[in-house]
N, C-alpha and C positions, 0 to 999 in steps of 0.2 A: 451684327456689330453695333455696339452702343457708342454714341458720340456724346461728349460733354457739350454743354451749351456753347462754349467757345469754339470747339471743333466744328459743331454743326453750323455756326455762324460763318466760319471760314469756308467750309465746303459749299454752303449756299452761295456765298460771294463768288467762289470759283465757278460754280455752275452758271450763275448769271453772266459772269464775264465770258465764259465759253459760248453762251447763247448769243451774245452780241458779236463776238468774233465770227461765229458761223453766219450770222445775219449779214455782216459786212462782206464776208466772202461770197455770199449769195449775190450781192450787188455787183461785186467785181466780176463774177462769172457771167452774170447777165450782160454786163458791158462787153464781154467777149463772145456773146451769143452761145454760151455753153449752157443750154437749158436743162439738160439732164443733171449736169454737175451742180447747177444752181438749185435745182429742186432738192437734191440730196442735202445740200448745205442748209436750205431753208427748213427742211424737216428736222435736221439736227439742232437748229436754233430752237425750234419748238420743243424738241425732246429735252434739251438742257434746261430750258426755262421751267418746264413741267417738273423735271427732276429737282430743280431748286425749290419749287413749291412743296413737293412731296417730302423732301428731306427737311425742309424748314418745319413742317408739321409732323415730323417724326414717323413718316410712312416709308417703308423700305423700297428702294428702287433696285430691283433685281433683273429686270428685263424690259424690253420695249413693250411687249404685250402687257406685262404687269403694270407698267406706268400708265398705259391707256386705261386699263381697268380701274386702277386706283383714282386716276384723274376723273374718270366718269362718275365713279361712285361717290367720291368725297367733294367734288367741286361742281360738276355739271348737274347731276341729278338733284343735288341739294340747293341749286340756284345760287351758289356762291360766285359762280362765273357763268357767263352766258352760254347757252346751248351751242351757239355758233363756234365757240372755241373748241368744243369737243368734236364737232363736225370738221372743222378746219384741221385739227390735229390728225384725225383719221384720214382725211383726204390727202394730206401731205405725205403721210406714210405710204399710202397706196401709190401716189404719183412717184415717190422716190423708188419704191420697189419695182414698179413697172418700168421706170426709166433705167434702172440698173440691171434688171434681170430679164426683161422681155425684149429680145432683139427686134421685134416688129413694132414696138411702141416708141413713139417720139414725143418727148415733152415739148410743148409748144410755147412760144413767147407769150401768146395771149393767155394761155392757161396759167403760166407762172406769174405774169403781171397781175392777174386777178387775185392772186393769193398774197401778194407782197404787202399791201397796206393792212389787210386784216391780221397778217402774221406779226407785223410791227406793233399793231395795237395790242395784240395778245402778249407779246414780249414786254411791252411797256407797262401794261396793267399788272402782270404777275410780278415783274421786277419791283414795281412800287409796293405791292403787297408784302413781299418778303423783306424788302429793304426798310420799309417804314417800321415794321415790327421789330427789326434788329436794332433800331436806334435806341 
């Protein structure tokens, strides 16, 4: 699917908005001690902000795995974004999957709290990148 510049800008804005909604839901779930649910929302915050970046730069977002590959190839390996963001994105996907699908795995408060500030930094960095260029 090909988007016009105006459509692309709208979709990017919607993805950024969805990322921040998911981040805020993470905070709310953490306040309720729902660590697995919060981990899922935090992963989706990162997924939507990465999707915004990929769409902004005209890369197709067809799957979660595809978004990881494209993010790594175009932004992490090239040094446009810090390696830590690629690691964080992968770790959050693993935590989300384990928390949702593995009945013996429990997401812990400590584990999630360690990911919160770096995730917010990643959100803010990428949001600034796509919003600055849209102005």
